[in-house]
DRENDO-1510 file (C-alpha; in Angstrom, 1 decimal, always signed):
<recs>
REC; n; res; u; v; w
REC; 1; MET; +27.8; -17.9; +117.3 .
REC; 2; ALA; +26.1; -19.6; +120.2 .
REC; 3; THR; +26.7; -18.2; +123.7 .
REC; 4; MET; +27.4; -20.9; +126.3 .
REC; 5; GLU; +27.1; -20.5; +130.1 .
REC; 6; THR; +30.0; -22.7; +131.0 .
REC; 7; SER; +33.7; -22.0; +130.6 .
REC; 8; ALA; +34.8; -25.7; +130.6 .
REC; 9; VAL; +35.3; -27.6; +127.4 .
REC; 10; ASP; +36.1; -31.4; +127.3 .
REC; 11; VAL; +38.6; -32.3; +124.4 .
REC; 12; VAL; +39.1; -36.0; +123.9 .
REC; 13; LEU; +42.2; -37.0; +121.8 .
REC; 14; ALA; +42.0; -40.5; +120.3 .
REC; 15; GLY; +43.7; -42.6; +117.6 .
REC; 16; ARG; +46.1; -45.4; +117.0 .
REC; 17; THR; +49.1; -46.2; +119.2 .
REC; 18; GLY; +52.2; -44.1; +118.2 .
REC; 19; VAL; +50.3; -41.5; +116.3 .
REC; 20; GLY; +51.5; -38.7; +118.6 .
REC; 21; LYS; +48.5; -37.9; +120.8 .
REC; 22; SER; +50.6; -37.3; +123.9 .
REC; 23; SER; +52.9; -35.0; +122.0 .
REC; 24; LEU; +49.9; -33.2; +120.6 .
REC; 25; ILE; +48.6; -32.7; +124.2 .
REC; 26; ASN; +52.0; -31.1; +125.1 .
REC; 27; MET; +51.9; -29.0; +121.9 .
REC; 28; ILE; +48.4; -27.6; +122.8 .
REC; 29; ARG; +49.5; -26.8; +126.3 .
REC; 30; GLY; +52.8; -25.3; +125.3 .
REC; 31; VAL; +54.8; -27.9; +127.3 .
REC; 32; ALA; +57.9; -29.6; +125.9 .
REC; 33; ASP; +58.0; -33.3; +125.6 .
REC; 34; GLY; +59.8; -34.8; +128.5 .
REC; 35; ALA; +58.9; -32.0; +130.9 .
REC; 36; ASP; +57.7; -33.0; +134.4 .
REC; 37; GLN; +54.3; -31.5; +133.9 .
REC; 38; GLY; +53.9; -32.8; +130.4 .
REC; 39; ALA; +52.1; -35.9; +129.0 .
REC; 40; LYS; +54.4; -38.9; +128.8 .
REC; 41; VAL; +55.7; -39.6; +125.3 .
REC; 42; SER; +57.6; -42.4; +123.5 .
REC; 43; ASN; +59.9; -42.3; +120.6 .
REC; 44; ASP; +58.6; -45.6; +119.2 .
REC; 45; VAL; +55.2; -47.2; +118.5 .
REC; 46; ARG; +55.0; -48.7; +122.0 .
REC; 47; PRO; +52.1; -47.3; +124.0 .
REC; 48; CYS; +53.0; -44.6; +126.5 .
REC; 49; THR; +49.6; -43.8; +127.8 .
REC; 50; GLU; +48.5; -46.7; +129.9 .
REC; 51; ASN; +45.3; -45.0; +131.3 .
REC; 52; THR; +43.2; -42.1; +130.2 .
REC; 53; THR; +44.7; -39.0; +131.8 .
REC; 54; SER; +43.3; -35.4; +131.7 .
REC; 55; TYR; +45.3; -32.2; +131.5 .
REC; 56; THR; +43.8; -28.7; +132.0 .
REC; 57; THR; +44.9; -25.7; +129.9 .
REC; 58; MET; +43.9; -22.3; +128.7 .
REC; 59; LEU; +44.2; -21.0; +125.2 .
REC; 60; GLU; +45.4; -17.6; +124.1 .
REC; 61; GLY; +42.6; -15.1; +123.8 .
REC; 62; SER; +40.1; -17.2; +125.6 .
REC; 63; SER; +38.9; -17.3; +129.2 .
REC; 64; TRP; +37.6; -20.8; +128.7 .
REC; 65; GLN; +39.3; -23.8; +130.4 .
REC; 66; TYR; +40.0; -26.9; +128.3 .
REC; 67; GLN; +40.2; -30.3; +129.8 .
REC; 68; LEU; +42.4; -32.4; +127.4 .
REC; 69; TRP; +41.8; -36.2; +127.7 .
REC; 70; ASP; +44.8; -38.3; +126.6 .
REC; 71; THR; +43.3; -41.7; +125.8 .
REC; 72; ARG; +45.0; -45.1; +125.3 .
REC; 73; GLY; +46.1; -45.8; +121.8 .
REC; 74; LEU; +44.3; -48.3; +119.6 .
REC; 75; ASP; +46.7; -51.1; +118.4 .
REC; 76; GLU; +47.6; -51.8; +114.8 .
REC; 77; ALA; +47.1; -55.3; +113.4 .
REC; 78; LEU; +50.2; -57.5; +114.0 .
REC; 79; ASP; +51.2; -58.9; +110.6 .
REC; 80; GLY; +53.3; -62.0; +111.0 .
REC; 81; ALA; +52.8; -62.2; +114.8 .
REC; 82; THR; +52.4; -65.4; +116.7 .
REC; 83; PHE; +49.0; -66.5; +117.9 .
REC; 84; MET; +49.8; -65.5; +121.5 .
REC; 85; GLU; +51.0; -62.0; +120.3 .
REC; 86; LYS; +47.8; -61.5; +118.3 .
REC; 87; ALA; +45.7; -62.7; +121.3 .
REC; 88; VAL; +47.4; -60.3; +123.7 .
REC; 89; SER; +47.0; -57.5; +121.1 .
REC; 90; TRP; +43.3; -58.3; +120.6 .
REC; 91; LEU; +42.7; -58.3; +124.3 .
REC; 92; ARG; +44.5; -55.0; +124.8 .
REC; 93; GLY; +42.7; -53.5; +121.8 .
REC; 94; SER; +39.4; -54.5; +123.2 .
REC; 95; GLN; +40.2; -52.9; +126.5 .
REC; 96; CYS; +41.3; -49.7; +124.8 .
REC; 97; GLU; +38.2; -49.5; +122.7 .
REC; 98; ARG; +36.0; -50.1; +125.8 .
REC; 99; GLU; +37.9; -47.4; +127.7 .
REC; 100; LEU; +37.5; -44.9; +124.8 .
REC; 101; LYS; +33.8; -45.8; +124.6 .
REC; 102; ASN; +33.5; -45.1; +128.3 .
REC; 103; VAL; +35.4; -41.8; +128.1 .
REC; 104; CYS; +33.2; -40.6; +125.2 .
REC; 105; GLY; +30.1; -41.7; +126.9 .
REC; 106; ALA; +31.0; -39.9; +130.1 .
REC; 107; ARG; +31.8; -36.6; +128.2 .
REC; 108; THR; +28.5; -36.7; +126.1 .
REC; 109; GLY; +26.3; -38.1; +128.8 .
REC; 110; LYS; +26.6; -35.1; +131.1 .
REC; 111; LEU; +25.5; -32.6; +128.4 .
REC; 112; ASN; +22.7; -30.1; +129.5 .
REC; 113; GLY; +21.5; -26.7; +128.4 .
REC; 114; GLY; +24.6; -24.9; +129.7 .
REC; 115; GLN; +27.2; -27.5; +129.0 .
REC; 116; ALA; +29.8; -26.9; +126.2 .
REC; 117; VAL; +29.7; -29.5; +123.5 .
REC; 118; PRO; +32.8; -31.6; +123.8 .
REC; 119; LEU; +35.4; -32.0; +121.0 .
REC; 120; LEU; +36.7; -35.3; +119.6 .
REC; 121; VAL; +40.1; -34.8; +118.2 .
REC; 122; TRP; +40.9; -37.9; +116.0 .
REC; 123; CYS; +44.6; -38.4; +115.2 .
REC; 124; ILE; +45.8; -40.1; +112.1 .
REC; 125; GLY; +49.4; -40.5; +110.9 .
REC; 126; ALA; +50.1; -38.9; +107.5 .
REC; 127; SER; +51.2; -42.2; +106.0 .
REC; 128; LYS; +47.9; -43.9; +107.0 .
REC; 129; ILE; +45.3; -41.5; +105.7 .
REC; 130; THR; +44.6; -43.7; +102.7 .
REC; 131; VAL; +43.9; -46.7; +105.0 .
REC; 132; PRO; +40.2; -47.0; +105.5 .
REC; 133; VAL; +40.4; -48.8; +108.9 .
REC; 134; HIS; +41.8; -45.6; +110.6 .
REC; 135; TRP; +38.7; -43.7; +109.3 .
REC; 136; GLN; +36.4; -46.5; +110.3 .
REC; 137; GLN; +37.6; -46.3; +113.8 .
REC; 138; PHE; +37.0; -42.5; +113.7 .
REC; 139; TYR; +33.4; -43.3; +112.5 .
REC; 140; LYS; +32.9; -45.7; +115.4 .
REC; 141; ALA; +34.1; -43.2; +118.0 .
REC; 142; TYR; +32.2; -40.3; +116.5 .
REC; 143; VAL; +29.0; -42.0; +115.6 .
REC; 144; ASN; +28.7; -45.1; +117.9 .
REC; 145; TYR; +30.6; -44.0; +121.0 .
REC; 146; CYS; +29.7; -40.2; +121.0 .
REC; 147; GLY; +26.4; -40.4; +119.1 .
REC; 148; ARG; +27.4; -37.4; +117.0 .
REC; 149; LYS; +27.1; -35.3; +120.2 .
REC; 150; VAL; +30.7; -33.9; +119.8 .
REC; 151; LYS; +32.4; -31.5; +117.5 .
REC; 152; PRO; +34.9; -33.5; +115.5 .
REC; 153; VAL; +38.4; -32.4; +114.6 .
REC; 154; VAL; +40.9; -34.5; +112.6 .
REC; 155; VAL; +44.6; -34.0; +113.1 .
REC; 156; ILE; +47.0; -35.4; +110.6 .
REC; 157; THR; +50.2; -36.0; +112.4 .
REC; 158; LEU; +53.8; -36.9; +111.4 .
REC; 159; MET; +53.6; -35.0; +108.1 .
REC; 160; ASN; +57.0; -34.7; +106.3 .
REC; 161; PRO; +57.6; -30.9; +105.9 .
REC; 162; LYS; +60.0; -31.6; +102.9 .
REC; 163; SER; +58.0; -34.2; +101.1 .
REC; 164; ASP; +56.4; -33.4; +97.6 .
REC; 165; SER; +54.4; -36.6; +97.7 .
REC; 166; GLU; +50.6; -36.7; +97.2 .
REC; 167; ILE; +50.2; -37.3; +100.9 .
REC; 168; ALA; +51.8; -33.9; +101.5 .
REC; 169; THR; +50.2; -31.9; +98.7 .
REC; 170; GLY; +46.7; -33.5; +98.5 .
REC; 171; TRP; +46.1; -34.7; +102.0 .
REC; 172; LYS; +42.9; -32.7; +102.5 .
REC; 173; GLU; +41.3; -34.0; +99.4 .
REC; 174; GLU; +42.2; -37.6; +100.5 .
REC; 175; CYS; +40.6; -36.9; +103.9 .
REC; 176; ARG; +37.5; -35.6; +102.2 .
REC; 177; LYS; +37.3; -38.8; +100.1 .
REC; 178; GLN; +37.6; -41.0; +103.2 .
REC; 179; LEU; +34.9; -39.1; +105.0 .
REC; 180; LEU; +32.6; -39.3; +102.0 .
REC; 181; ALA; +33.2; -43.1; +101.8 .
REC; 182; LEU; +31.8; -43.4; +105.4 .
REC; 183; GLY; +28.8; -41.3; +104.5 .
REC; 184; LEU; +29.9; -38.4; +106.7 .
REC; 185; THR; +28.9; -35.8; +104.0 .
REC; 186; GLY; +28.0; -33.2; +106.6 .
REC; 187; LEU; +31.6; -33.0; +107.7 .
REC; 188; THR; +33.0; -32.2; +104.2 .
REC; 189; ALA; +31.1; -29.0; +103.4 .
REC; 190; ASP; +34.1; -26.9; +104.6 .
REC; 191; ILE; +37.0; -29.3; +105.2 .
REC; 192; ASP; +39.2; -26.4; +106.6 .
REC; 193; ASP; +37.0; -26.2; +109.6 .
REC; 194; LEU; +37.7; -29.8; +110.5 .
REC; 195; LEU; +41.3; -30.6; +109.6 .
REC; 196; VAL; +44.7; -29.5; +110.7 .
REC; 197; GLY; +48.1; -31.0; +109.9 .
REC; 198; VAL; +51.1; -31.3; +112.2 .
REC; 199; ARG; +54.6; -31.7; +110.7 .
REC; 200; ILE; +57.6; -33.6; +112.0 .
REC; 201; HIS; +59.7; -31.0; +113.8 .
REC; 202; LYS; +63.0; -30.7; +115.5 .
REC; 203; GLY; +61.7; -29.2; +118.7 .
REC; 204; PRO; +59.7; -26.4; +120.2 .
REC; 205; SER; +62.0; -23.7; +118.7 .
REC; 206; SER; +61.5; -25.0; +115.1 .
REC; 207; THR; +59.4; -23.1; +112.6 .
REC; 208; GLU; +57.2; -26.2; +112.0 .
REC; 209; TYR; +56.4; -26.6; +115.7 .
REC; 210; THR; +55.6; -22.9; +116.2 .
REC; 211; GLU; +53.3; -22.7; +113.2 .
REC; 212; ASP; +51.6; -26.0; +113.7 .
REC; 213; SER; +51.0; -25.6; +117.4 .
REC; 214; GLN; +49.3; -22.2; +116.9 .
REC; 215; ALA; +47.2; -23.7; +114.0 .
REC; 216; VAL; +46.0; -26.6; +116.3 .
REC; 217; ARG; +45.2; -24.3; +119.2 .
REC; 218; ASN; +43.3; -21.9; +116.9 .
REC; 219; LEU; +41.3; -24.7; +115.4 .
REC; 220; ILE; +40.3; -26.1; +118.7 .
REC; 221; SER; +39.3; -22.7; +120.0 .
REC; 222; ARG; +37.4; -21.8; +116.9 .
REC; 223; VAL; +35.5; -25.2; +116.8 .
REC; 224; ALA; +34.7; -25.1; +120.5 .
REC; 225; ARG; +33.1; -21.6; +120.1 .
REC; 226; SER; +31.2; -22.4; +116.9 .
REC; 227; SER; +27.5; -23.2; +116.9 .
REC; 228; PRO; +26.6; -26.9; +117.6 .
</recs>
């Protein structure tokens, strides 16, 4: 493993509106949703992060400081919406993409010999992993905005812990297929080093929350410390 001089690591969380980025920030930090010091969350698909916000945290077993960047959510297409609704959505989407591009550029633009390589944590809802546009946006962020100068992690959120569907049982293979379709073959060699799933839970005291929060923290820590 490579030894880095710095103890600060930027972690940019991105994805569609309503996918649970802010809740994931809280999960990584060990802060309950709704807490005063936590990231603001919403129970519906309306955006709750109006501006990119950063949160600092430490992870167990590490002396490194992680700067978690909660970015504005990218909007879904508005099927059946009026022209004005679509126009507003397009404008907001353009602003969000521009802001994400700026955030990614700022994180990768300051890299030097002693700077830790940033992480890009792309969040996709479990019901959307078969939808190419969600992966195309990941490609745009990873390749176009970050110039591949980040370590990518994909978090599949809102997984149903009781579902026996193909989404629940074959989700890693589906993710591999989507990455291959984008030509990102280098990310599929060991898919377990890239992916983690987060199940729907009933609160911080639930088994799902405890297990998944630890899995997410472990993956981020492991990827951050891996060789570029």
